[in-house]
Every structure is written in C-alpha cells, then in structure tokens.
C-alpha positions as a printed Julia matrix, in Angstrom:
333×3 Matrix{Float64}:
 -13.66   59.37   16.77
 -12.17   56.07   17.8
 -10.2    54.45   14.98
 -11.81   51.39   13.35
  -9.93   48.07   13.81
  -8.71   46.37   10.65
 -10.31   43.0     9.89
  -7.93   40.06    9.36
  -7.44   38.84    5.81
  -9.19   35.55    5.01
  -6.86   32.61    4.17
  -6.1    32.08    0.5
  -7.63   28.69   -0.5
  -4.81   27.94   -2.94
  -2.11   28.69   -0.38
  -4.0    26.71    2.27
  -4.26   23.69   -0.05
  -0.56   23.97   -0.9
   0.35   24.08    2.79
  -1.79   20.98    3.44
  -0.22   19.16    0.47
   3.28   19.96    1.71
   2.36   18.66    5.16
   0.9    15.47    3.65
   4.03   14.88    1.56
   6.33   15.38    4.54
   4.22   12.99    6.63
   4.21   10.37    3.86
   8.01   10.56    3.55
   8.38   10.21    7.33
   5.99    7.24    7.41
   7.89    5.53    4.59
  11.17    5.93    6.46
   9.67    4.55    9.68
   8.1     1.57    7.88
  11.33    0.45    6.18
  12.84   -1.46    9.09
  16.12   -3.25    8.4
  16.08   -6.88    9.59
  18.99   -9.1    10.58
  18.57  -12.83   11.27
  20.93  -15.82   11.52
  19.84  -16.84    8.0
  20.41  -13.45    6.39
  19.46   -9.79    6.38
  17.01   -7.45    4.66
  17.95   -3.78    4.23
  16.13   -0.8     2.72
  18.07    1.97    1.0
  17.09    5.11   -0.92
  17.87    4.3    -4.55
  16.47    7.4    -6.25
  13.73   10.01   -6.27
  10.38   10.46   -7.99
   9.19   13.92   -8.99
   5.61   14.92   -8.16
   3.94   18.19   -9.12
   0.76   19.4    -7.41
  -2.09   21.37   -8.96
  -0.33   24.65   -8.12
   2.8    23.67  -10.01
   4.92   23.06   -6.91
   7.39   20.2    -7.33
   8.23   17.61   -4.67
  11.08   15.1    -4.66
   9.83   11.81   -3.19
  12.48    9.22   -2.23
  12.17    5.73   -3.7
  13.47    2.74   -1.76
  14.98   -0.59   -2.79
  15.07   -3.73   -0.65
  18.32   -5.71   -0.5
  18.25   -9.29    0.8
  21.55  -10.93    1.76
  22.06  -14.55    2.84
  24.31  -15.6     5.68
  27.65  -17.07    4.45
  26.37  -20.63    5.06
  23.08  -20.04    3.25
  24.88  -18.29    0.42
  27.11  -21.35   -0.09
  24.03  -23.62   -0.17
  22.32  -21.29   -2.61
  25.34  -21.2    -4.95
  25.62  -25.01   -4.91
  21.91  -25.41   -5.57
  22.08  -23.01   -8.48
  24.97  -24.99   -9.99
  22.99  -28.22   -9.66
  19.88  -26.7   -11.17
  21.91  -25.25  -14.03
  23.35  -28.7   -14.74
  19.89  -30.28  -14.77
  18.66  -27.57  -17.12
  21.51  -28.24  -19.56
  20.87  -31.99  -19.39
  17.2   -31.41  -20.12
  18.15  -29.3   -23.12
  20.41  -32.07  -24.43
  17.59  -34.6   -24.08
  15.26  -32.27  -25.9
  17.59  -32.24  -28.89
  17.57  -36.05  -28.94
  13.79  -36.43  -28.86
  12.89  -33.38  -30.92
  11.34  -35.65  -33.58
   8.97  -37.41  -31.22
   6.31  -34.72  -31.22
   6.38  -34.67  -35.02
   5.39  -38.38  -35.18
   1.8   -39.46  -34.62
   1.1   -42.15  -32.03
  -0.01  -45.33  -33.89
  -2.72  -47.07  -31.85
  -4.28  -48.84  -34.82
  -5.39  -52.46  -34.37
  -2.66  -53.7   -36.68
   0.1   -51.89  -34.79
  -1.25  -52.98  -31.4
  -1.5   -56.6   -32.58
   2.05  -56.4   -33.88
   3.2   -55.02  -30.5
   1.48  -57.94  -28.72
   3.04  -60.46  -31.11
   6.49  -58.9   -30.77
   6.43  -58.7   -26.96
   3.98  -61.2   -25.44
   2.68  -63.76  -28.0
   5.56  -66.14  -27.37
   4.73  -66.07  -23.68
   1.28  -67.46  -24.57
   2.33  -69.96  -27.26
   5.16  -71.67  -25.39
   3.08  -73.26  -22.6
   0.36  -74.3   -25.03
   2.96  -75.91  -27.31
   4.21  -77.9   -24.34
   0.63  -78.91  -23.46
  -0.01  -80.11  -27.04
   3.17  -82.2   -27.05
   2.13  -83.71  -23.74
  -1.34  -84.5   -25.16
   0.18  -86.21  -28.22
   2.32  -88.38  -26.01
  -0.66  -89.25  -23.78
  -2.79  -90.29  -26.77
   0.05  -92.36  -28.18
   0.52  -94.12  -24.83
  -3.19  -94.99  -24.91
  -2.85  -96.49  -28.42
  -4.83  -93.72  -30.07
  -3.19  -93.17  -33.41
  -3.06  -89.98  -35.42
  -5.99  -89.72  -37.87
  -8.35  -91.8   -35.74
 -11.71  -90.37  -34.67
 -10.62  -90.35  -31.01
  -7.43  -88.48  -31.91
  -9.33  -85.89  -33.96
 -11.86  -85.35  -31.14
  -9.07  -84.84  -28.59
  -7.26  -82.33  -30.87
 -10.53  -80.51  -31.55
 -11.18  -80.1   -27.82
  -7.6   -78.92  -27.3
  -7.84  -76.36  -30.11
 -11.14  -75.01  -28.72
  -9.61  -74.48  -25.28
  -6.5   -72.89  -26.77
  -8.55  -70.48  -28.92
 -10.68  -69.4   -25.95
  -7.57  -68.81  -23.87
  -5.96  -66.94  -26.78
  -8.95  -64.63  -27.14
  -8.89  -63.86  -23.43
  -5.14  -63.34  -23.46
  -5.17  -61.08  -26.51
  -7.99  -58.98  -25.0
  -5.97  -58.39  -21.85
  -2.76  -57.73  -23.74
  -4.44  -55.3   -26.17
  -5.0   -52.73  -23.42
  -1.5   -53.35  -22.03
  -0.07  -52.84  -25.51
  -1.81  -49.46  -25.9
  -0.48  -48.25  -22.53
   2.99  -49.52  -23.34
   3.05  -47.71  -26.69
   2.0   -44.47  -25.0
   4.56  -44.96  -22.21
   7.38  -45.4   -24.71
   6.21  -42.22  -26.45
   5.93  -40.15  -23.24
   8.85  -41.44  -21.21
  11.54  -39.16  -22.76
   9.23  -36.17  -22.4
   8.52  -37.06  -18.76
  12.24  -37.27  -18.07
  12.79  -33.82  -19.58
   9.91  -32.41  -17.52
  11.37  -33.91  -14.35
  14.77  -32.39  -15.12
  13.24  -28.98  -15.76
  11.24  -29.05  -12.52
  14.51  -29.31  -10.66
  15.98  -26.27  -12.38
  13.45  -23.63  -11.29
  14.9   -20.52   -9.68
  13.71  -20.05   -6.09
  12.23  -16.64   -5.46
  13.36  -14.95   -2.24
  10.75  -14.64    0.49
  10.39  -11.21    2.07
   9.08  -10.72    5.56
   6.48   -8.11    6.47
   8.0    -5.05    8.09
   6.23   -3.46   11.05
   4.26   -0.42    9.97
   4.45    2.85   11.89
   2.1     5.64   10.86
   2.43    9.25   11.89
  -0.86   11.18   11.92
  -1.11   13.88    9.27
  -1.24   17.39   10.69
  -4.44   19.21    9.67
  -2.57   22.2     8.29
  -5.65   23.6     6.57
  -7.63   23.29    9.78
  -4.94   25.11   11.75
  -4.87   27.95    9.22
  -8.64   28.32    9.35
  -8.64   28.08   13.15
  -6.04   30.84   13.34
  -8.19   32.98   11.06
 -11.23   32.33   13.25
  -9.27   33.4    16.33
  -8.15   36.58   14.57
 -11.74   37.28   13.58
 -12.83   36.78   17.19
 -10.2    39.33   18.3
 -11.31   41.69   15.58
 -14.93   41.38   16.62
 -13.93   42.06   20.22
 -12.07   45.2    19.16
 -15.09   46.36   17.19
 -17.27   45.81   20.25
 -14.84   47.81   22.4
 -14.74   50.57   19.81
 -18.52   50.76   19.73
 -18.63   50.84   23.53
 -16.01   53.61   23.6
 -17.92   55.63   21.04
 -21.13   55.19   22.98
 -19.42   56.15   26.22
 -17.81   59.24   24.73
 -20.96   60.53   23.12
 -23.02   59.62   26.12
 -20.62   61.38   28.44
 -20.43   64.45   26.22
 -24.2    64.74   26.13
 -24.93   64.02   29.79
 -22.63   66.59   31.42
 -23.42   70.24   31.59
 -21.84   71.88   28.56
 -20.12   68.61   27.77
 -17.42   69.16   30.5
 -16.08   66.27   32.6
 -13.31   65.85   35.13
 -10.49   64.29   33.1
  -7.41   64.98   35.18
  -5.1    61.94   35.16
  -4.55   62.4    38.91
  -8.22   61.6    39.57
  -8.15   58.23   37.67
  -6.84   54.71   38.34
  -6.62   51.34   36.54
  -6.06   53.18   33.29
  -5.94   51.09   30.02
  -5.85   52.45   26.5
  -8.52   50.85   24.29
  -8.25   52.89   21.11
  -7.66   56.3    19.55
  -9.51   58.96   17.61
  -8.9    59.67   13.95
  -6.61   62.55   15.01
  -4.55   60.16   17.14
  -5.93   61.16   20.56
  -5.79   58.08   22.85
  -9.02   56.76   24.35
  -8.87   55.05   27.75
 -10.91   52.89   30.03
 -10.47   53.74   33.73
 -12.06   54.24   37.12
 -12.37   57.48   39.12
 -10.62   57.58   42.46
 -13.99   57.9    44.21
 -15.49   54.88   42.4
 -18.5    54.67   40.16
 -17.42   51.79   37.89
 -15.42   51.67   34.7
 -15.47   54.79   32.51
 -14.32   55.61   28.98
 -12.73   58.91   28.03
  -9.62   61.08   27.45
  -6.76   62.37   29.57
  -6.91   66.18   29.99
  -3.13   66.65   29.58
  -3.21   64.84   26.2
  -6.28   66.78   25.04
  -4.54   70.08   25.93
  -1.74   69.22   23.5
  -4.17   68.79   20.57
  -7.25   70.9    21.45
  -6.36   73.38   24.21
  -9.69   75.15   23.79
 -11.41   72.0    25.05
  -9.51   72.02   28.41
 -10.26   74.13   31.47
  -9.28   74.24   35.13
 -11.93   72.92   37.49
 -12.47   72.76   41.23
  -9.36   72.08   43.3
  -7.09   72.88   40.37
  -7.99   69.64   38.54
  -8.4    69.86   34.78
 -11.67   69.31   32.93
 -12.31   68.38   29.26
 -15.12   69.53   27.0
 -16.02   66.3    25.16
 -18.26   68.28   22.88
 -15.31   70.44   21.91
 -13.07   67.4    21.27
 -15.61   65.35   19.37
C-alpha cells in the first residue's frame, strides 16, 4: 500500500494573534520614529529624543517595551536673548502689580457709595463752584446795571428784575446738576476701578508665552498582515497535502488496476524498459512507488521496479521474455 501523506497542522489562533500583535507593535514603533522629524530653522530648533519606555502586556501575557519621546525646542542665540529680556520685563511688571495689590487691598472691602447725598457732595466738591462763579458775576453786573438806571434796592422794579434772574439761575442750576449727576457717578466708579485696572494691565504684560510647535510630516508604514500570511501558508500546505492525497489515490488505483488486468497479476517491471521515472510514494513496507513511461510508449504508468521488489519479495519476481524481469503485483500487494 502507498503510505498516506500527513496533513499539515492548522495554525494556533493564539500564536497567530501574538505574531500579528508583535508585527503591529514593531510597525507602530517604526512609524513613530519616522514621524519624529527634527527641525532646524534660523529662529531655533525642535528635536525629538527617546526619554523612556512604556510597558505594554498583550492578552497572552507577552510584554513589549514601547519607547516614549520628548520634544525639545531650542531658540537661536538671538531669540534666546530676546526671550530672557522679555521674561525679566514681565517678571518686573508682575512684582509691580503685586505691590499695587497690597496698596489697594482694602478697596474691594469698601462698598461703592452712589447714594444721592454722596453724588451731590461730589458735584459740590468738584463742579459747583464752576457753576456759581459765572452766575455771581452776572448778578453783580445786574446790580450795577439797575443802579445805573436809578432803580434802587427794595423797589418793585428791582424785585422783579431779581426774581427773573433767580428763575433763570434756578433753571440753569437744575440743568447743570442733572448733567453733572451722571458725570459724578462715572467719576466715582472710575476712581474706584482705576487702581484695579492698572493692576490688570500690569498682569496682562506678565503672561508667559507658550512655545509654538510645528507639525511634523507624518510617514506611515503599512502593517504586515502576519495573520493572513500564516493562514495563506497553511492553505498552501493544505493544497500540497490534497495533491499528495490525489496522487496516492491515483497510485493505488493504478496498482490495483494493473494487478487485476494482467494475466496472473504479472507485468513487465524491469527498470531497463522504463523512462522518465519519478517516485511518487511508497508502500507501508517501504517499497517505492513510481510514475514512468515504457520505452515503447503507452502513456504514464504507475508501479514498482523489479530489482527493488526482488529485495523485499523475491517470490513476486520472475524472468520474462528477453531476460527482462516481471513483477507479480498480486504477490506484492
């Protein structure tokens, strides 16, 4: 009998997954290295360096060491000098703002007084004299004019003139105080907020500038389909196995067919009568099985070599016409 081929072992899913994971990790590390492009410009440089490693463990318990990168930005000497000077200036402004804060720390603890009495007092303290002075001069001028006309104080004409003057002055005072009331409110709030606005302005000049990073060009390597390659290799092995099984079945059919078709199961099997000989298998006892053609033609045949059969089963070998050896396939099989 022709020996049965051994089927290939199917891939282990766990090992296949582990192989794919390892390939993915290696590809990711390579892509990270390709993406971290060092940059050098007249204003400064940006460099990437491996600063450590991160440990990752997959579902099978295998551990991977993944490199971690740090980016280092360096200014040119000129830009570094500007940066240092700017930092000194900003630090000074920050200290000044802190000093001002100590001075006005009590402001926020005091309520803003916008009551009518306080606003009126503010108007009187700051602007009332500006209203009264011109009207005082106008009244003195009116007194002189009445006196020049012979209108004495206490007369009806004098009282009428003073009454008209007082009416005009009161109307102007009401209009003036209305306008100044709003100005007084704004001025009180300005005095309250001015120190705080100064501190805010100082602090806005002491903010630290964050460095701007440029986008590095990204290079991506495709991930090798390791699992697909393993499965494809298995499929190819299975195809070879199936082909061997087909050849084995053909050899078995040829042997049994030949043994049954010849008289007594004898066939000319002398090696000297055959050409294009190729071994395609072996029997369970180790006897090689060949595919070949006879010297006189007739297509491809399957069978033994008489000299090899004689070494294992001499009773199945006999001398035929012309001194060529024959084999009893029935005796061998």
